[in-house]
Every structure is written in C-alpha cells, then in structure tokens.
C-alpha positions in Angstrom: 98.7 128.9 121.1 96.5 129.7 118.2 97.7 126.4 116.3 97.3 124.3 119.3 93.6 125.7 119.8 92.7 124.9 115.9 94.3 121.3 116.5 92.2 120.6 119.4 89.0 122.1 118.4 89.1 120.4 114.9 90.1 117.0 116.8 87.1 117.1 119.1 84.8 118.1 116.0 86.0 114.7 114.2 85.6 112.4 117.3 82.6 114.1 118.7 80.7 113.9 115.1 81.7 110.3 114.7 80.7 109.4 118.3 77.5 111.2 117.5 76.4 109.3 114.8 77.3 105.7 115.7 76.7 106.1 119.6 80.2 105.8 120.6 83.5 104.6 119.6 83.0 100.7 119.9 79.5 99.6 118.5 78.5 95.8 119.2 75.6 96.3 116.7 76.4 96.2 113.0 75.1 98.7 110.7 76.0 97.1 107.3 73.7 98.3 104.7 72.0 101.1 106.5 73.7 104.2 104.5 72.8 105.9 101.3 75.4 106.4 98.7 77.5 103.3 99.4 79.4 104.5 96.4 81.3 107.2 98.7 83.3 104.3 100.2 84.9 102.9 97.2 88.5 104.3 97.2 90.0 106.9 94.6 93.3 106.6 93.4 95.4 103.6 92.2 98.3 104.6 94.5 96.5 104.7 97.5 94.3 101.4 96.9 97.4 99.3 96.3 98.6 100.5 99.4 95.6 98.6 101.2 93.6 102.0 101.3 96.1 103.1 104.3 96.5 106.6 103.1 95.0 109.3 105.5 98.4 110.6 106.7 100.1 110.5 103.4 97.3 112.2 101.1 100.1 114.1 98.8 98.4 113.6 95.3 94.8 114.5 94.0 93.0 111.6 95.6 93.4 113.6 98.8 90.0 114.9 98.0 88.8 111.5 98.8 91.4 110.5 101.9 92.2 113.7 103.6 91.4 117.0 102.0 94.3 118.6 104.4 96.5 116.7 101.7 95.7 119.5 99.1 97.9 122.0 101.1 100.7 119.6 100.2 100.3 119.9 96.1 102.3 121.9 94.1 101.7 123.5 90.8 98.7 122.4 88.8 97.5 118.8 89.0 95.1 116.7 87.2 94.2 113.2 88.1 91.7 110.6 86.5 91.0 107.2 88.1 89.2 104.4 86.6 87.8 101.5 88.6 86.6 98.3 87.4 84.1 97.5 90.0 82.2 94.3 91.1 79.4 93.3 88.7 80.9 95.0 85.6 80.2 98.5 87.2 82.7 101.1 86.2 83.6 104.4 88.6 85.2 107.3 87.2 87.3 109.8 89.3 88.4 113.1 88.0 90.2 115.9 90.2 92.2 118.6 89.6 94.2 121.1 92.0 95.8 124.5 91.8 98.2 125.9 94.4 97.8 129.3 95.4 101.1 129.9 97.2 100.5 131.2 100.8 96.8 131.3 100.5 96.7 127.4 100.0 95.5 125.3 97.4 91.9 124.9 95.7 90.6 122.1 93.6 87.5 120.1 92.5 86.5 116.6 91.9 83.8 114.6 90.6 83.2 111.1 90.7 80.4 109.2 88.5 79.1 105.5 87.9 78.6 103.5 84.8 76.1 100.9 85.1 75.1 100.4 81.7 71.4 99.9 80.3 69.1 97.6 81.9 65.7 96.1 80.9 62.5 97.0 82.8 61.0 93.7 83.8 57.5 92.8 85.5 56.0 89.7 86.9 53.9 89.6 83.7 57.1 90.4 81.4 60.0 88.8 82.8 62.1 89.1 79.8 61.5 92.8 79.7 58.7 95.3 78.8 60.7 96.7 75.9 61.7 99.8 78.1 65.2 100.6 79.2 66.3 102.1 82.5 69.9 103.2 84.0 71.2 104.1 87.6 73.6 106.7 88.2 76.1 107.8 91.2 77.2 111.3 91.2 79.4 113.3 93.6 81.0 116.8 93.1 83.1 118.7 95.3 85.1 121.7 95.8 88.0 121.4 98.2 90.7 123.8 100.0 93.8 123.0 101.8 96.3 125.1 103.4 99.3 125.1 105.5 98.9 127.0 109.0 102.6 126.3 109.5 105.3 123.9 108.1 104.0 121.5 110.2 100.5 121.8 110.3 97.7 121.6 107.6 94.2 121.6 107.4 91.7 120.8 104.6 87.8 121.0 103.8 85.8 119.3 100.9 82.2 120.1 100.8 80.6 118.3 98.2 76.9 117.5 96.3 75.7 113.8 96.3 73.4 112.4 93.7 71.9 109.0 93.1 69.1 108.2 90.5 67.5 104.7 89.2 64.8 105.0 86.6 62.7 108.0 87.5 63.6 108.3 91.0 66.5 110.1 92.7 67.9 111.8 95.7 70.5 114.3 96.5 72.5 115.0 99.5 75.2 117.7 100.9 78.1 116.5 102.7 81.5 117.8 104.1 85.0 116.1 104.4 87.3 117.6 106.6 91.0 116.7 107.7 94.2 117.3 109.2 97.8 116.5 108.6 100.6 117.2 111.5 104.3 116.6 110.8 105.2 115.2 114.5 108.5 116.0 116.2 109.5 112.4 115.4 111.5 112.3 112.5 109.7 110.8 109.5 106.3 110.4 111.0 103.3 112.2 110.3 99.7 112.2 111.7 96.8 112.4 109.8 92.9 112.7 110.5 90.0 113.0 108.6 86.2 112.4 108.7 84.1 111.8 105.5 80.8 112.4 104.3 79.4 114.5 107.3 76.2 116.0 105.9 72.5 115.4 105.5 70.3 112.3 104.7 69.0 111.2 101.4 65.7 110.0 100.4 64.5 108.6 96.8 61.6 110.5 95.2 60.4 110.6 91.7 57.8 109.3 89.3 58.5 105.8 89.4 57.4 105.7 92.7 53.8 106.4 91.6 51.6 103.7 91.4 48.1 102.5 91.2 46.6 100.8 94.1 43.5 98.7 95.1 42.5 99.4 98.5 40.2 96.3 98.8 41.1 93.7 95.9 38.5 91.2 97.5 35.4 93.8 96.5 34.4 94.2 92.9 33.0 97.4 91.4 35.2 99.7 93.3 37.8 101.9 92.0 41.0 99.3 91.8 43.4 101.9 90.2 43.5 104.8 92.8 46.7 106.8 92.2 49.2 106.4 95.2 52.8 107.6 96.2 55.1 104.9 97.7 56.9 106.3 100.5 60.7 105.8 101.0 62.8 106.3 104.3 65.7 108.9 104.4 69.4 107.3 105.1 72.4 108.9 106.4 75.4 109.1 104.3 78.2 106.7 105.2 80.3 108.7 107.7 83.8 107.6 108.1 86.4 108.7 110.6 90.0 107.9 110.0 93.4 108.3 111.8 96.6 107.2 110.7 100.6 107.5 111.1 102.8 107.4 108.0 106.4 106.8 108.7 109.3 106.6 106.2 112.4 105.2 107.5 114.2 105.1 104.4 114.1 108.7 102.4 117.2 109.5 100.1 117.5 110.7 96.4 117.3 107.1 95.0 115.3 105.3 97.8 112.3 106.1 99.6 110.2 103.6 101.7 107.2 104.7 103.3 104.6 102.7 105.5 101.0 103.6 106.8 98.6 102.4 109.4 95.1 103.8 109.3 92.6 102.9 112.1 88.7 103.3 110.6 85.4 104.0 112.5 82.7 103.7 109.8 78.8 104.6 110.7 77.7 101.5 108.7 80.3 98.6 109.9 82.6 97.6 112.5 86.2 99.1 113.3 89.1 97.9 111.3 92.6 98.6 110.4 94.1 99.1 107.0 98.1 98.6 106.5 100.1 99.6 103.6 103.6 100.0 102.2 105.3 101.9 99.1 108.7 101.9 97.9 110.0 104.3 95.2 113.4 104.2 93.2 114.7 107.2 91.8 111.4 108.8 91.8 110.5 106.7 88.9 109.1 103.3 89.8 107.0 102.5 92.9 105.8 99.3 94.3 103.0 99.0 96.6 101.2 96.3 98.9 98.8 96.3 101.6 96.1 94.6 103.5 92.8 96.1 103.8 89.9 95.3 106.9 92.2 93.8 109.3 90.2 92.7 112.5 86.9 93.2 110.3 85.3 89.7 110.8 83.4 88.3 107.3 85.0 90.5 105.3 85.8 89.7 101.6 88.6 92.5 101.3 92.1 91.4 102.2 95.7 91.9 100.5 96.4 94.7 97.7 99.0 95.0 95.1 100.0 97.8 92.6 102.9 99.5 91.0 103.6 102.9 89.6 105.6 104.7 86.9 106.6 108.5 86.7 108.0 110.2 83.7 109.3 113.8 83.4 108.2 114.9 79.9 109.4 118.4 79.5 110.3 121.3 81.9 108.3 120.6 84.9 105.6 118.7 83.7 105.4 115.2 84.8 103.1 112.0 84.0 102.3 109.4 86.6 100.5 106.0 85.8 99.4 103.8 88.6 97.8 100.3 88.9 96.0 98.7 91.8 94.8 95.1 92.3 92.7 94.6 95.1 91.5 91.1 96.3 87.9 90.6 97.2 88.0 86.6 98.1 84.6 84.9 96.7 83.7 88.1 94.6 86.8 87.9 92.6 88.7 91.2 92.6 88.8 94.9 91.6 91.3 96.9 89.3 91.8 100.4 89.2 93.9 102.5 86.8 95.1 106.1 87.2 96.6 108.7 85.0 97.9 111.9 86.7 99.7 114.9 85.2 101.4 117.6 87.3 103.0 120.9 86.1 
C-alpha cells in the first residue's frame, strides 16, 4: 500500500505540474522560444541521442541525470561519463557526470554541463567591425542527483540543480528540480518510465551591460543627454518537460539483446511529440542504435538518429564504453555527440 501511495502521489505531481505550467495537456498555442536556458533541452549521452532521445524508461547509465533521475538507482559501483556535443553554429556543449552506489541506501551523484561559444567581437552601429573589445557567453548547470529502489520493481529519483547563463556583463541564475520514476511492469520485459525536468524558478538577466545613457528628449538642445539608465529585462520560466515512456526487450540473452523505447513528450515551450528508438547489443560489446525524434511535430528540423557503441572490460571489473551519435537536423545540417564512460 505504501508503494502504491507513493506512486500515485508522484505521478499526480508530475502531471499536475506540467498541466499548470502549460494550461492543460493539449496546447493549441505554440510557446516556442518563450523559455530561458534552452540549452537544458539538448540531450545528453550519445547512446540516448542515437536512440532518438527515447530513453526515459531505460535510463541505466550516467545520462540518467538528464533523462530520468530514477535511473540512478539502477547503477552499480562507481561510474563516470563525459559527453561532448558538436552543436549547431559551431557551439560545443560538455556534460560530465559521476555516480556512486550506496547499496541499499540508493545511488548519489553529480553532473555538470557547460557550453563553449568562443570569443566574439563587440560591435556597434558606429563600429560594425568591432570596437576592440571581446565578449563571450556561457551556459552552466550543476546538479546533485539521488535515486533509490523502493522495491525490486519500483525506483524513484530526484535531481536538484543550479542553472546559470551569462553574456558579456549580464547574467541570470535559476534553481530547478528533476523528478522521475521507473516501474518494472508485470508484463515480461516492459518497463514504464516517467520524469519531469526543469521544474523551478524563473530567470532574469541582470548586470553591468544593461547600464546605458539615455536622452529623454533628443529634440531639445542644452539638456542632459546622458542620464544613467538601466534596461529592464523580463523574467522567463525554465523549459519544463514531462516525459512518459515504455521500454520493451523482446530479445534478452547473454549474446543478444534488443530493446525498443517509445517516449511521449509534453514540453512547456512547444507542442507534444513522440520519440522512438531501438538498440541492439551483441555479446555486451558492440551496440547498434537508431531512432526518430519529434514525430507528429510539424515544422521540426529534427528527424532520424543513428549511432553505435563499443564496450571493453579493461581489468577486473573496470569497463570502458565509447559511444557515438549522429542526429539529422534537416536544413540546419546535423549534430554529433561523443561519449566516454568508465565503470568500476
């Protein structure tokens, strides 16, 4: 009865939070581009990305920090993951995560996400080629996650985090929480996963670069045309996202394992969509993956994904994993991801 109560309460929390932030399950009004920190929507982990970002019901590696923190409860020993994304417009994103299994007390870990925009010139109307000054921008997220198995079939997880964005001399900070559950259903090989991501505060840019001089009446001569002023900025919500998915492994032997996953997404800044993916693993060494992202989402540039993985036991119980993912972005070309993981 206790487990059922926790399941019902957490499920209602996930659903009601999403419904509140978007005003219902089906939205007829697009909210694209209306949230802060959009980098939080960039998938983490080449394995999950190669599976069409359909991973909420699998989440059994360190990328669970992003997809479903309940998956942390499924991790053994110590695990470290580093993921690099070659994003659009030559922007790079790095994701570092580490987890430690505490036995019956669950699994704890930390994750860190950062961006790499490079240096940019400060330009003005009078100096379109640059003033000689240089500025940069950054996106950062740091989280501390925890997942625990309440029973052999049911796990929950939480991932509170700090989100930070800056550009030139302006910055914004926010707090958010990810929550999730994993449930091994009575149906053989089928796992149910649900998560809510980025449930938190709003973010508002503030800083020295918003200080300007203002002339209240440019048509009048002799007045003070350089009155100090501060540009006001709006506050924006984080990109809340509710995911629910089913994973099914019709083949699971020592030599061969085949898994499919279907995720339904309900984001606060876009319409609903579906992601599908599959993975084939041979002898727990070679993995082939594919998927399709943003099904039923009109005017989306995202489509098919492909990838592979290699796993090698180095010594004792130390294993290394290398994963690669290719994600098609239509007219925007493509995105590549590279992931290295070590488990011991």
